C-alpha positions as CSV (number, residue, x, y, z in Angstrom):
1,M,-56.6,-29.9,4.5
2,H,-53.2,-31.0,3.3
3,E,-51.9,-27.4,3.8
4,L,-53.3,-27.2,7.3
5,Q,-51.8,-30.6,8.2
6,L,-48.4,-29.4,7.0
7,I,-48.7,-26.3,9.3
8,E,-49.5,-28.6,12.2
9,K,-46.5,-30.8,11.3
10,K,-44.1,-27.8,11.1
11,L,-45.3,-26.6,14.5
12,H,-44.9,-30.1,16.0
13,K,-48.5,-30.9,16.8
14,N,-47.4,-33.7,19.2
15,K,-50.6,-35.7,19.1
16,L,-49.8,-38.6,21.4
17,I,-53.3,-39.5,22.7
18,K,-56.5,-39.5,20.7
19,N,-58.4,-36.3,21.8
20,G,-55.5,-35.5,24.1
21,P,-53.6,-32.3,24.6
22,R,-51.4,-31.1,21.8
23,R,-49.3,-28.0,21.0
24,I,-51.5,-27.0,18.0
25,D,-54.7,-28.3,16.4
26,I,-56.2,-26.6,13.4
27,D,-59.8,-27.7,12.7
28,S,-62.5,-26.5,10.3
29,I,-65.6,-26.2,12.6
30,F,-68.2,-24.6,10.2
31,F,-68.2,-23.3,6.7
32,N,-71.3,-21.1,6.5
33,S,-74.1,-23.6,6.7
34,L,-72.6,-26.2,4.5
35,K,-72.5,-29.9,5.3
36,I,-69.5,-31.8,3.9
37,N,-68.8,-35.5,4.5
38,H,-65.6,-36.4,2.7
39,I,-62.9,-38.9,3.7
40,N,-60.5,-36.1,4.6
41,L,-63.0,-33.4,5.7
42,V,-66.2,-33.4,7.7
43,I,-68.0,-30.1,8.3
44,P,-69.5,-29.3,10.7
45,H,-66.7,-30.8,12.8
46,P,-68.0,-34.0,14.6
47,G,-68.8,-33.5,18.2
48,V,-68.5,-29.7,18.2
49,E,-71.7,-29.3,20.1
50,D,-70.2,-31.0,23.1
51,R,-66.9,-29.0,23.2
52,D,-67.2,-26.0,25.5
53,F,-63.7,-24.7,24.4
54,V,-65.1,-24.4,20.8
55,I,-68.8,-23.4,21.4
56,F,-68.1,-20.6,24.0
57,P,-65.7,-18.5,21.8
58,L,-67.9,-19.1,18.8
59,C,-70.9,-18.0,20.8
60,D,-69.1,-14.8,21.7
61,I,-68.7,-14.1,17.9
62,N,-72.3,-15.0,16.8
63,P,-74.6,-16.6,19.4
64,Y,-77.4,-16.9,16.8
65,F,-75.4,-18.9,14.2
66,Q,-77.3,-22.2,13.7
67,H,-75.6,-25.5,13.6
68,P,-76.4,-26.9,10.1
69,V,-77.1,-30.4,11.3
70,G,-78.7,-30.0,14.7
71,K,-80.4,-26.7,13.8
72,K,-79.7,-25.2,17.2
73,S,-78.1,-21.9,17.7
74,L,-74.7,-21.6,19.3
75,K,-76.4,-19.9,22.3
76,K,-78.7,-22.9,22.8
77,L,-75.7,-25.4,22.4
78,K,-73.8,-23.4,25.0
79,E,-76.7,-23.6,27.4
80,E,-76.9,-27.4,26.9
81,I,-73.3,-28.2,27.5
82,E,-73.1,-30.5,30.5
83,E,-69.4,-30.5,31.4
84,I,-67.3,-27.3,31.4
85,Y,-63.6,-27.8,30.9
86,I,-62.4,-24.3,30.1
87,E,-61.4,-22.0,33.0
88,K,-63.5,-18.9,33.8
89,K,-62.4,-15.6,32.6
90,I,-60.2,-13.5,35.0
91,K,-62.1,-10.3,35.7
92,Q,-59.0,-8.3,36.6
93,P,-55.3,-8.7,35.6
94,I,-53.0,-10.6,37.9
95,D,-49.6,-9.3,38.7
96,L,-47.4,-12.3,38.1
97,F,-44.2,-10.4,39.1
98,V,-45.0,-9.7,42.7
99,I,-41.8,-9.7,44.8
100,H,-42.2,-10.4,48.5
């Protein structure tokens, strides 16, 4: 954890608001099916089941991985998320350099 925090510091994490936007944020979400509750490390990451920006990409990797505490698959957690904050995927590339 100390090494990860040093990386965040070197890259200027800029955490100004709790749970607010920042330049970089390195978290340990899962470690196999382990449950760790230490003063400096909690795995699975608290609140992961409510964060679409975490669950959606993880579900793309392994939708059947089971949350070690709640015992629900990532696919099920994705279906249960109430608020979606991430943007939808763009189906085709956009030309940003159009000159009119």
